[in-house]
N, C-alpha and C positions, 0 to 999 in steps of 0.2 A: 687510790688514783683512779680517776674516771678516764676511760679511753674514748676518744672522739676525734674524728677527722673533720669536724664541722669548720674549723678555722681555715682549712685548705680549700674549701669549696669555691670554685671560680678562680682559683690561683693557678699559676702556670708551673708545670713540672716538665723538666726535660729528662728523657730517658735515652741513653745511648745504647746502640746494639738492640734496637727495638723491633727488628723485622721478624724474628723468630724466637722460640724458646723462652728463657727466663725474661728477657727484656720485653717481648711481645706480651707475655702474661702479666707482667707488672704494669705495663701501659694500660692494658685492658681493665685491670682492677682499679686503677686510679680514675679512669674515665667513668667507670660505674659508680664511683664515689663522688663524682661531680667536679673533678679537676680538668683544667685545660692542659692536655698532654701533648708534648711535641716529641715525636720519635725520630731519632737520628740513626741512619743506617745507609749503607750502600744500596741495599735492596729495598729502597724506599717504596717501591710499588706494592710490596707486601703489606706495608703499613697503611697505604692508601686504601687497599682492599678492605682491611679490617676497619678502617674509619667509616666506610660505608656501612659495614655490618653493625657498627656501634652507634649508628645515627640516632637511634631512639633512646640512648642512655643519657644519664644526668649531665655528664661532661662531654668533651669533644676531643678527638684525636687528629693531630696534624702530622704530616710526614715531611721531612727535609732530607734530601739525598746528601749524605755526609760520609766521607771516608775519614775515620778517626786518625789515620796516619798523616793526614794533610791539614796543617794548621790553618791555612787560608780558608778551607772549607768549614772548619769548626768556627772560626771567627765570623764567617758569612752567615752561618746558621744562627749563632747567638744574636747577631745584628738583626736578622729577619724576625726573630722572636720578639726582640725589644721593640722593633718598629711596628709590628703588626698585632702582637698579643699582649704585650706589657712585660713587666719585670718578672724574671724567673724567681720563684720562691723555693723550689725543690729541684735538686739535681741528683739523678741516680746514674752513677757511672757503672753501667753494666757491661759495656762492650769489652770483650775479651777474646783471646785466641789461644789455641793450643796447637802447636806445630810439632808433629811427632818426628823427632830426630834424636841424636845422642850428643853428649858433651865431648867424648873422646875422639869422635870423627865426624861431628855434625856439620850441618849446612849453615853457613854464616847468614845467608839471606833469610832463612827461617828464624834464626835467633833474633835478627834485627827487627823483623816484623812483630814478633812477640813482644819485644821490648817497647817498640813504638806504640802498639795498641794498648798493651796492659799497663804501661807506666806513663810514657810521654803524653799520649792522647788523653789519659785520665787527668794528668796534671794540668794540661791546657784547658780542658773543659772546666775543671775545678777553679782554676784561676779566673776564668771569665765569669762564672757564676758568682763567685765570692765577691768580685769587684762590683758587680751589679747590686748584690745584696748590701754590701757596705755603703755604697754610694746612695742607696735609697732607704737606708735604715730598716732593712728587712731581717726579721728574725727567721731566716730560712733553715733549710736542712740539706746537708750533703750526705748521701749514702754511697759508700764505695762498696760495690759488690766484689768481695774478696773470695777466699776459699780456705778450707782447712789446710790446703797446700801453702797458705801464707803463715802457718804456725808450726807445721811439721812437713816432712818429706814422705808422702805416701809411696809405697813400694810398687809403683806402676812403671812398666818399661817405656822408654822414650820420652820421659818427662823433661829432660834437659834444662832449659832456663825458665820453664813455666813456674816452678815453685819459687825460684829466686824473684820473679816479677811479683808474685803474690806476697812474698815476705816484704817486698818494697811497698806494696799497697798498705800492709799493716803499719810500717814505719811512717809512711807519708800521711796516713790518717792521724796518727799520733802527733806528728809534727805540725800538721795544719791546725789541730785543736790547740796546741801550745801557742802557735802564733796568734790565733784569734783571741785566746785568753790574755795574752800579753797586751793587746790593745783594747781589752775590755769589751770585745764583741760577743754577741750571744747566738751566733749561728751554730747550729748543732752539727756534729760530725759523727757518723756511725760507720764502722767497718762491719759488713755483714758477711759472714764466712760459712757458706754451705758445705756439706759433704758432697758425695756424688749425687749429681742431678741428671735426669734425662735431658740430653741436649745434643746439638750437632757436634759438640766437642767430646761427647762421651759415647753413649750407646748408639746414638744416631749418626756417628761419624763414619761416612762411607769410605773415607781414606785410611781409617785406622788399621793397623796390622791385626791379623787374626788372633795373635797371642794377647794383645792388649784388649781387643773387643771381648774375647772369651773371659779374660780376668774381670773386666767391668761387669759383664753380664752375670757373673757369679756373686757379685756383692749386692747387699741391700741398697736401694736407691730412692732418692727424693723425686718428687714431681715438680714442675715449674710453679704450679700454684702454691706449693708449700713455701716457696721463697717469696711469692707475691704477698701471701698472708703475713709473712714476717715483716715485709716492708710496710704494710698497712699498720701492723702493730707498732712498729717504731714510730711512724708518723702520728699515731693516735695518742702517744704519751703526752702528758701535760708539759707546758712550756718550761717548767723548772726541772724537768727530768732529762737527764743525758744518758744515752746508751752508747758508750764508746765502742763496744764490741758485742756482737751477737753471733753465736755459733749454732748452726743447725745441722744435725746429722740424722740419717735414717735409723730407726730402731734396728739393732743388731749389727751396726757397723763396727768393725774391729777397731779397738783403741790403738 
């Protein structure tokens, strides 16, 4: 198998949650490889700043202010991309949130926000991208940034509905692939499940409880670029190769 991203050069990729962390790093990696990348995030000004820093790279980075919990903002973002840049070929659903609370006495609003970002927002973005790909006969790629929490329940305090949303991502990726197979479509679907990664949801979370932060800091951890390199590997595979699930964990992570 020859790994190459040449077929994506000049094509449009949408990355959600692209302002910081994993999403920002993925967007940067794709720009360096010649893609036209559109970053969706509430803190769009951070993407605009990086766009200027990446001005000499092979590709280009655009920013659209988008709250993934607002369907109208998602639809407006996809329309802007279609009208101004062309058809989306790659969607990377990276936007995600972790709200520290509990199940037995937790905050309903925090639960709702987690469900809306991690599941509903992802589903809406996926629907819009897939409809464009189908309508334009594009053999595109959907990458759902999942978690090992989508396959098991790590023993971290305050996890509440987070793992349930990531288990949903696992199921939804499988369901989408079955739906596409049923109509003979060749859009690829990959669930990418990292272990613990340095991000604002983990070791950089300024709102995290001392107990949770101490536990995270005691574990081996991945860097955002580890996930970006995995994304590039997935996209580099030949057209006849499907990677339904890729799990990445740091060396020494407890099983």
